[in-house]
N, C-alpha and C positions, 0 to 999 in steps of 0.2 A: 583517427576515430572522430566521429561527429556526434554532437549531443542529440541531433535528430535521430540518428540510428540507435544509439544506446537508450535514449528515452522511450522510443517506440517499443523496443524489445523489452525494456524494464517494465513497461506498462502492461504487457500482455503475456510474457513468458510463463509467469507463475501459474496461469490458468491451464496451460498445457499439462503441467505437473499435477495440479490439483485434480483435473479431469482424469488423469491416469490413475492417481491414488484412489479416487472415488470408484472408478471402474474395477479396480482390484480389491475393493473393500465392500462386499455385499451387505455387510452389517450397517454401513453408514446411512444415517438419515439426516436430512436437512432440518427436520423438526426436533430431533432429539440430541444432536451432536454439535460440537464446535468443529470448525475445519481443522483445528490443531489436533483433534483426535486422530486424524489421518497420519500425523507425524509422531505419534506416541510409539516409541520403540518397544515398550513393555507389551503393548497391545498388538502392534503391527509387525514387530520384528524388523527384518531388513527392508520390508516394503515402506516403512516410515521414511526412509531416506529419499524416496521419490518426492514426497511432499516437501520435506525440509530442504532438499537441494533446489527445488523451485523457488522457495522463499529466499534462500541465500543468493541465488543467481539474480533474481529480480531486485533484491536490495542492493547488491553490489553494483548492478547496472544503473540503478537510480542514483547511487552515490557518485559513480563516474559521470553520469549526466550532469548532476549538480556541479561537480568539480569543473567540468568542461565549460559550463555556462558561467561559473564564477571567473574562471581564467579568461574567458572571452570579454569580460567586462560587461558593459551595458548600462552602467550608471547606478545611481542610488536606489532606483526602483527595482533593480534585479537582485541585489545582494540580500535583502531581508528574506524573501521567499526561497531563494536558492540555498541559503544556509540552512533553513528549515528542511528543505528537501534533502539536503546532504545528511542531516541528522536523522531524518525519517528513514532514509536508505540504510544507514548504519544500524538503526534499530530493527529494521526488517531482517537484516542479516542475523542479528541477535535472536530474533524470534525463531528463525530456522535452526540456529545452533543450540539455543536453550529450549529444546523441544518441550512438549508438555510433560515429559518425564522429570523435568526440573522443577515442577510444582509452582511455588510462589514466584520464583524468578521468571518463569515463562509468563505467568499472569501479568506481572509488572511490565515486562517489555511489550506484551500485547496491548495493554491499556495505553502505554506510552505511544505505541505505534499509531493506533487509531486517533489518539489526541494530536500527535504531531502531523499526521496527514490532514486532518480536518483544519488544523491551524495553518498549515502550508497553503491549503486551498483558500482560506479566508484572506491571508496576507497576499497571496498571489492575485486574488480577485481585487483587493483594494489597490494594489500597485498597478494592476492592469487598467483599472478605471482611471487612475491618476495619469496614466500615459495614453489615455484615449483608446485603449483596447476594450471597447464596449462589450462585444460578444464574449470574449474570453473572461473579462472581469465579472460580468454578470453570471456566467455559468459557474465560475469558481466560487463566487460568494454564495450562490444558491446551493451548490454541491457541498461546500464546506458546512453550511448550516444544516442541510438535510443529513449529511454524514454524521454530524454531532447529534442531531435529534434522534436518529435511528437508535442510538444507545440510551436514550432517555425514556423511551416508550416501554411500557410493560406489555410485551407481546404474549399471545396465548400459547406459545409453544415453549418447550423446555430448553432446547439448544439455542446456540447463537450463530449457527452457520449461515442462516438467512441474513442476519444483520451484518455479519462479516462479509458475505458476498455482495450485498447491496452497497455497503459502504466502500468496499474495495473497487467495485465497478465505477462508482462516482469518481474515485481517486484515479483510476486508470484512464478514464476519459480526460480528466484534468491533466495528467502527465502527458497524454497524447497531445493535448493542446499546447503544453509547454514545449514539447519536442518540435512541433511544427513552427511555433512562434519564435523559439529561441535557439533552435538547433541549426 
């Protein structure tokens, strides 16, 4: 198993499941809902598993990717962000397991997830710049800041699906960069 392969799949597999869940949920609105509404068993019944399985799979693969990168070594500039990526992957698994039906627990792991992913990007960016990975470092720093800023703006719509999607896409591009550079 290679970190490049697991990282690329981790970065993009959840979107297949999210798209399927949206396609099967005609009530869903990007303006009025959170993506996690798609994984609510009380609302969706068995269809909720589609969304949640995608999160669990993506999180598990992100965790495996981080573990493979940590195991491969790479020096003092790899460990800080790869440990954060590992923690974010575990947390993404928890977001899928502790679906929206779990109330406050789901909210907490979701907030931790977006915080960890933004922090991972920021630390990865700083470490990349220190190791002269200019493009990757610059992208990661900007993406980390934008990902965090997305959550600080008072948007004119009710739901958070747009913020979740925008932030997760920035993260997925960052994970793709990690997979190519460290896999």
